[in-house]
N, CA, C and O of each residue as an XYZ file, in Angstrom:
164
protein
N      13.721    -11.976      2.994
C      12.344    -11.932      3.501
C      11.751    -10.534      3.306
O      10.594    -10.391      2.909
N      12.549     -9.513      3.587
C      12.053     -8.149      3.427
C      11.680     -7.858      1.977
O      10.706     -7.153      1.712
N      12.460     -8.404      1.035
C      12.155     -8.166     -0.376
C      10.806     -8.783     -0.732
O      10.051     -8.222     -1.526
N      10.507     -9.945     -0.140
C       9.219    -10.597     -0.392
C       8.087     -9.740      0.157
O       7.072     -9.542     -0.510
N       8.261     -9.237      1.367
C       7.230     -8.392      1.971
C       7.043     -7.120      1.154
O       5.919     -6.656      0.967
N       8.140     -6.564      0.673
C       8.058     -5.345     -0.131
C       7.284     -5.603     -1.415
O       6.477     -4.777     -1.841
N       7.537     -6.759     -2.031
C       6.843     -7.108     -3.275
C       5.354     -7.272     -3.024
O       4.532     -6.769     -3.790
N       5.002     -7.978     -1.946
C       3.592     -8.183     -1.614
C       2.927     -6.853     -1.294
O       1.794     -6.599     -1.703
N       3.642     -6.008     -0.559
C       3.092     -4.714     -0.184
C       2.881     -3.849     -1.419
O       1.875     -3.148     -1.534
N       3.837     -3.903     -2.342
C       3.715     -3.121     -3.572
C       2.503     -3.581     -4.374
O       1.775     -2.759     -4.930
N       2.288     -4.885     -4.433
C       1.137     -5.435     -5.157
C      -0.162     -4.952     -4.524
O      -1.115     -4.604     -5.222
N      -0.188     -4.934     -3.184
C      -1.368     -4.460     -2.459
C      -1.604     -2.983     -2.752
O      -2.729     -2.562     -3.021
N      -0.529     -2.207     -2.695
C      -0.637     -0.775     -2.937
C      -1.145     -0.508     -4.351
O      -2.003      0.351     -4.558
N      -0.612     -1.248     -5.320
C      -1.029     -1.084     -6.713
C      -2.520     -1.374     -6.854
O      -3.249     -0.609     -7.485
N      -2.968     -2.477     -6.266
C      -4.387     -2.846     -6.331
C      -5.242     -1.804     -5.630
O      -6.319     -1.445     -6.107
N      -4.758     -1.326     -4.505
C      -5.496     -0.343     -3.718
C      -5.692      0.935     -4.524
O      -6.789      1.492     -4.549
N      -4.643      1.395     -5.175
C      -4.742      2.625     -5.954
C      -5.668      2.451     -7.153
O      -6.384      3.377     -7.532
N      -5.650      1.262     -7.745
C      -6.532      0.995     -8.885
C      -7.992      1.054     -8.440
O      -8.847      1.573     -9.157
N      -8.268      0.517     -7.253
C      -9.640      0.476     -6.748
C     -10.075      1.800     -6.130
O     -11.268      2.060     -5.976
N      -9.104      2.627     -5.782
C      -9.418      3.881     -5.085
C      -9.834      4.982     -6.060
O      -9.042      5.864     -6.394
N     -11.064      4.917     -6.502
C     -11.575      5.937     -7.407
C     -12.011      7.184     -6.644
O     -12.082      8.279     -7.202
N     -12.300      6.998     -5.364
C     -12.731      8.123     -4.540
C     -11.528      8.674     -3.774
O     -10.655      7.918     -3.348
N     -11.490      9.982     -3.604
C     -10.380     10.619     -2.900
C     -10.222     10.071     -1.486
O      -9.105      9.886     -1.004
N     -11.351      9.813     -0.828
C     -11.313      9.312      0.547
C     -10.589      7.975      0.605
O      -9.737      7.754      1.466
N     -10.939      7.079     -0.324
C     -10.302      5.767     -0.347
C      -8.825      5.901     -0.680
O      -7.988      5.206     -0.103
N      -8.502      6.795     -1.610
C      -7.107      6.983     -1.998
C      -6.292      7.470     -0.800
O      -5.152      7.047     -0.603
N      -6.883      8.361     -0.001
C      -6.204      8.876      1.183
C      -5.934      7.746      2.169
O      -4.851      7.671      2.750
N      -6.913      6.869      2.359
C      -6.742      5.738      3.268
C      -5.664      4.801      2.736
O      -4.878      4.253      3.509
N      -5.626      4.618      1.428
C      -4.605      3.761      0.818
C      -3.219      4.314      1.118
O      -2.296      3.557      1.419
N      -3.072      5.627      1.036
C      -1.782      6.252      1.312
C      -1.373      6.031      2.761
O      -0.198      5.797      3.046
N      -2.331      6.102      3.675
C      -2.041      5.875      5.091
C      -1.598      4.432      5.300
O      -0.617      4.171      5.997
N      -2.332      3.485      4.687
C      -1.981      2.072      4.817
C      -0.611      1.815      4.209
O       0.178      1.041      4.750
N      -0.328      2.465      3.081
C       0.951      2.279      2.401
C       2.092      2.765      3.290
O       3.115      2.092      3.420
N       1.914      3.934      3.898
C       2.952      4.482      4.774
C       3.198      3.557      5.955
O       4.346      3.304      6.322
N       2.127      3.053      6.547
C       2.253      2.148      7.687
C       2.938      0.854      7.259
O       3.784      0.324      7.979
N       2.570      0.353      6.090
C       3.148     -0.891      5.588
C       4.635     -0.755      5.325
O       5.414     -1.632      5.698
N       5.041      0.340      4.685
C       6.449      0.540      4.389
C       7.253      0.723      5.670
O       8.404      0.292      5.746
N       6.663      1.354      6.668
C       7.357      1.540      7.945
C       7.640      0.189      8.586
O       8.713     -0.021      9.153
N       6.677     -0.731      8.498
C       6.847     -2.058      9.083
C       7.892     -2.860      8.318
O       8.690     -3.576      8.921
N       7.891     -2.742      6.984
C       8.841     -3.491      6.156
C      10.260     -3.027      6.436
O      11.171     -3.844      6.573
N      10.447     -1.726      6.519
C      11.776     -1.188      6.764
C      12.141     -1.357      8.229
O      13.232     -0.964      8.643
């Protein structure tokens, strides 16, 4: 189950970084990514 969540989270992170053309959005993506990985682990 954790591997599935990790895969979904990675896909979200990848999409987020692609869409994050602005530094502000990229910073928020990093915060969401950190929170997401903490929950998965």
